[in-house]
N, C-alpha and C positions, 0 to 999 in steps of 0.2 A: 790544701781548697775544701770546703764543704760540698758534700754530696748533695745531689739534688733532694734525696729522700730524707735526707738528715736538715735540710730546709723545710721539707714540708711537715716534720716532726715537730719544729721549732714554731713554724705558726700555729700547730695545733696547740702547742705549750702558753705561748703567749695569749692568744685567742682566749683561754680559759682564764685568763687573767681580767677579761675585759668587764665582768660584774663588779668589781672591785672597785676600779675605776669609779662607778657610779653611787658609791657607797660614802664619799669621803666626808659628807656632811648627812644629815638627817632629811635635806628635802632630797627630792627628785633630781636628778640632775638630767639634761637633755641626750638622749642616747646618741643623739647622731654627734656630738662632740664626742661621746665616748670612744666610738668607733675610728673618727679621726684620729684621737691620740693614740688610740694604741696600735693603727698603722704606722705612725710616726715613730712609733718606740720598737716596732719590730724591724726596720731598718736598721736601729742603732744597736740591735740584739743580736745581730745574726754571728756577729764575731764571736760568742758565748757559747759556740755549739760544745764546749767539751764540757759546759757545768751539767749539761745532759748525758750522764753514766749508767744507768739501769736498762732505762728504754723498755718498762714496764707495761707505759701505756697510762699509768696513774702518775699525773704530774708534782703531785703534793711527796707521794714517798719518791718518786726518782730525783727529787729535790736533794733530798736528805739521806736516803736510806742507803744508799751504797758506801758509805762514808764510815772505815771500820774505828774511827777516832770520835762516833759521835758523841759520845761521852763527855770527850774536852770540847766538843763544840755544838754544844747541845741548843744554844741560843741562836744557831743558824736555823733551826724549825720555824722560826717567827718569821722568816723572809721566804716561806715554801707555800702558804696558804694560795688559795683562788677565790673567786667571788665575791659576794659583796662583803663578806669578813676578811677580805685578803690584809685590811691595813691595821688589822688587830696586832700591834706588836708584844701585848703582855708585857714579861716583864725583861724583854731584848736588853733593855739598855742600862739594866740593874744589877746588883751583884746575885751570885748564889745563895741561894737558903737551904741547909738541910735539915729536913725534918726527923729527928732522931726521938721522939716520944708523940705514941697513939692515942695519947688521952685527951681528954676532954674536960676536965673536971671542973673547970670554972669558966662558963661562955662571957662572964663580965671582965674576969681578969686572967686570962689564959696564961699559962706557962711557956717562957722561951724554949724553942724545942718542938713544940706543937704546931700542925698544919692553920689551926685558927690562929696563934699568935703571928704568922706567918702572912696569912692573908689581909689581916689587917691592919698593917703596916702602910706609911704615907708612900713611901718611895717604891719605885720597881723594882722588883723582887723576882729571879727564875727560881722555885720551889722544885727540891727533888726530894727524895725518899732515901734513909741510909741502908734499908733494909724492907723486907718483905712485913707487911702492915695491916691490920684490919681495922679502920676507925669510924669507931660507933659514937656519932655527935650526938651530944645531949640538946643542941638547939639549931638553928641554919646556921649553915657556914656562910657568914654575910661577908662577901669579898671587896675589898677596896680597888681601886683602879690600879692599872698598870702591873697585872700579876699573870705569870704562867705556873699552872698546876701540872708539872711533868713526871708521871709515873714510870717514865722509861727506866730498865736496868731493875727495878724491883715490882713483885705483885702486889698491888694498892688497893684496897677496897675501900669504898665509901658506903656503909650499909648498916642497917639495922635502928639507922634513928633519922632525924631530920637529916637533909642533904645541901646541895649547893645552893645560893642566892647571889643573883648578880642582879643588883639593884640601884637603878641613879649612876651606874659608873661605868667607865669605858675602857676597852684595851684588855680584854680576858682572855687567855688560851688555857684549854682545859684538854691536855692530851694523855692517854695512856694509863686510865683511871676504870676500876672497875665500880661501877656505881647503879647499886640494887636495895630491895627491899626497903626504900625510904618511907619515912614515916611522918605525921605531922608534928609539927613543933611551936613554940608560942605561949602566949600568955607568962611571959619569964621577959628580963631583962638581958639584952644581948650586946656587945662591943661588936661595932662596925671600924672603928679607926681609932689609934691611939689616944685622940682626946674626945672619943665621944660614944657612949652606949646610951640606949634607950628600950623602951616597952615593946615587944612584939606581939601581935595578934595572933591568931591562931593561923597556921602557914597551912598549905594545900597538902604539903607531902610529895613535891618533884622531885625527880632526880637532879635536874638542874630547871631552875625557877631563874629567867631573864623580863626583868620590870624597869621598863624604862633605862634599859642598858643598851650600848651601841657598840659596836666593832668589839665582835664576840665571835671566837673559833674553838668550835668542839670538836675534835680530831681523835680518832683512833681511840675511844673509849667504847666497854660493852656495858649496856643498860636493860636490866629485867626489873618487874613485878614492883614499881612502887604505885602509892595510895593514891595519885593522880596521875600526872603527866611525866613521862620520862625526861622531853626535854618541852617546855614551854614557854613563849616570848611574846609579850604582852606589854600593852601601856606604853605605846610609842618606842617600843625596841624596835631596833634598825643595824645595819651593815653587820649581816650574821650569815656565817658559813657553819653548817653542821655536816661534816663529811666524816667519811673512813669508818663509820661506828656501825658494831652490830648490837642490833634490840630485838629481843625475844621476850615471852612470855609476859604479855602487858595488854591492858584494854585500850586506852585512849592514850595513844603513844605521843603524840605531839601537836601541841594546840600554836597556833601563831595567829595571835590577835584576841584581844580582850574581849570586846562585843560588838555585836552590830553597829551599835549606836557609837562606840568611842571614835571618833573621827581622826584622833592622830594615829591611828592605825594604817592611815591611807598611805603613810609614806613608809612602811616598813619595808624594807628588801631584805629576803634570805636567799641563799642557795643551799638545797642540800644536793649534794653529790656523792658518789660511790658509797653509800651506804648501803647493808646488808639488813633488810628486814625480815626477819627469820620467825622459829615457829611459835607458837601459841600468840601472835598479834590478832586483834581483832577490828580496829579502825584507829583513823587519824593518823596517817603517815607520807603529809601532815594533815590537820583541817585548816583552813586559810580565811581569815578575813581580811578583807578591803586592800591589802597591801600587793606587792608584787614578788613571787615565788617562781623560782628557777629548781627545778626538780629534774636530776641530770645524770644520768648513768649510774643509775640504784638498781638494786635487786630484790624485786619482791618475791618473795616465796611465800609467803604465807597471809593471808587477811582472812577473817572469818566474816566482817561485815561490808567493807570496801576498803579501799588503798588510799587515794586523795580525795579528798572532799572541801566544802567550802559555802563561806556565806556571806552577803554584803557585798557582790560583785568584785572579787580578788580577781587579780590576773595570775592564772597558773599557766605557765609553761615547761610543759613533760616532754624529754627529749633522751632518746638513747636508752630507755629505761626497758628492764626486763621484768614482764608481770606474769607471774604464773597463778591463774586462778584456783580457788578451792574446786574439790572435788563435787561441793554440794552445787546444784544445778541455779540454785537461787542465788548465787552471791558471785557472778561473772563478772559483775561491772566492776571496773575500777573504782570510777566516780560516784560521788553523792555530791548533788546540788541540794544545799540543805536550807530549811526554813524559807522558803519562796516557790510561787507556783511556776511551771514552764511557761509562762507568757514574762516572767521576771526574770528567771536565770537563763534564758536561751541568748539574752544579750550579754552576758558576762564572757569574756575574753578567758578561754579554756580549750588550748592548742596542744595537741600531740603530733610530734615529730620524730620517726625513726624511732618508736616505742616497738617493742617485741610483744607480742601478743599470745601465750599460750594455754592451753587445757581452755580453749572457750574467752578468754579475757577478751573484754570490751571497752573503750574509753568514750564517754560520750562528749562531744565537741559542742562547742555553745560559743556565742558571739563571733567576731571575725577573725578570731585567734589570739594574735595579740598585733599591735601597729606594727607598722614594718619596721619602722627603726627601731623599737623596743625589741623586736625580734634579731635583729642583726646586733644589736649591742648584747643581749645576753645569751645569746644561742651558738654563737661561734666555736664554742670548746666543744660540744657533745661529739663522742666517739661513737661508732657505730655499735647496737647493741649486743650484735655477735662477739664482741670482746669484752662483755660483762664479768664472765667468770673472771678471768686473768683481772680485770681493773678492780673488782671486788672480795678477791680471792683473799686480802688480807685484813679484810674489816674487822674492827673490833680492836682489843688491848694486843699489842705485840710483844712476844716471848724476846725482848731485847737482852742481849748479855753482853757485858763488858767485854773491849777488846775486840769484836767482830763484827762483823754488819747485822745491822738490826733484822 
């Protein structure tokens, strides 16, 4: 029979899955319905306590990392996401594709064996790598739907050229990749499917650019030093989880929302969980517009200007994070209400619950917090901020070795 502590731990794990139920479409669903649905599934899931094997407190990692046969069970990862991007299955239902060639000689006619050849295919694929490699792309890597890029078991770097673009596609997982020193591409022809290629204008130089994409999960990546954003999501993108990543040495880290006037972003829903925002970061962790953003159990050890900001009345629900303010006495504030006078931003719903503020850090609250139903629907999964060190200790690319636990 399950013990009472085990039941409590399961309740925590299931509750972290609540936001994903909201994100099954681009429309915002009724949060009260989400709560009722989770409670119903909770009772049905109690007999699965054996599924929880590591008990690290990080529900994503507890789901798969204790399996020493992870290499032969790779696609199990797709069932381990939490938050608004939980339904991103990636290439779970497709074949394994092995990248054997690190080259990118021709973005219009990519060679079989290359990463570009894999990501443009029409069928679902789970993409892995034959060995360590550095991939310097000639143009943006434009992904097709239902793809997973899984770097576990190899040291894979996408660096020194344009990087990853997720444009008007769905069901993408990017896991275990080093993404850095990304540059602009464009003014060139690039293929995005076996049957289509077209002219690309100049890109921004993001590490991961999500443009009109949905059901996207970026997990356990290490990102730094790109021309524009490390991870940006704009133009009606939604159902996104950004988790377990390690981000360093960058100015404008994460933009979520195209512009204050772009109304389609009001349905954007993003979960930002278990990430480590590290040294050399300046601002936008994230910068939000219009939509709903759950920022939960992240570790903020560096910022130069601010950590979390936004404009155009986004809802920001910050819970169980650790914020270590810089020593500069002028930059202790976690938040920045942008492009609006106080008479306007004081009505924006920005809430902080259970956050740990260190070295003088402070969070400027505004609005009514969040509506009571939305607070319930999105926030049940926050662990105490005192556990941040253990929850985020493995943020970034993992040193997975074949034949042993990852």
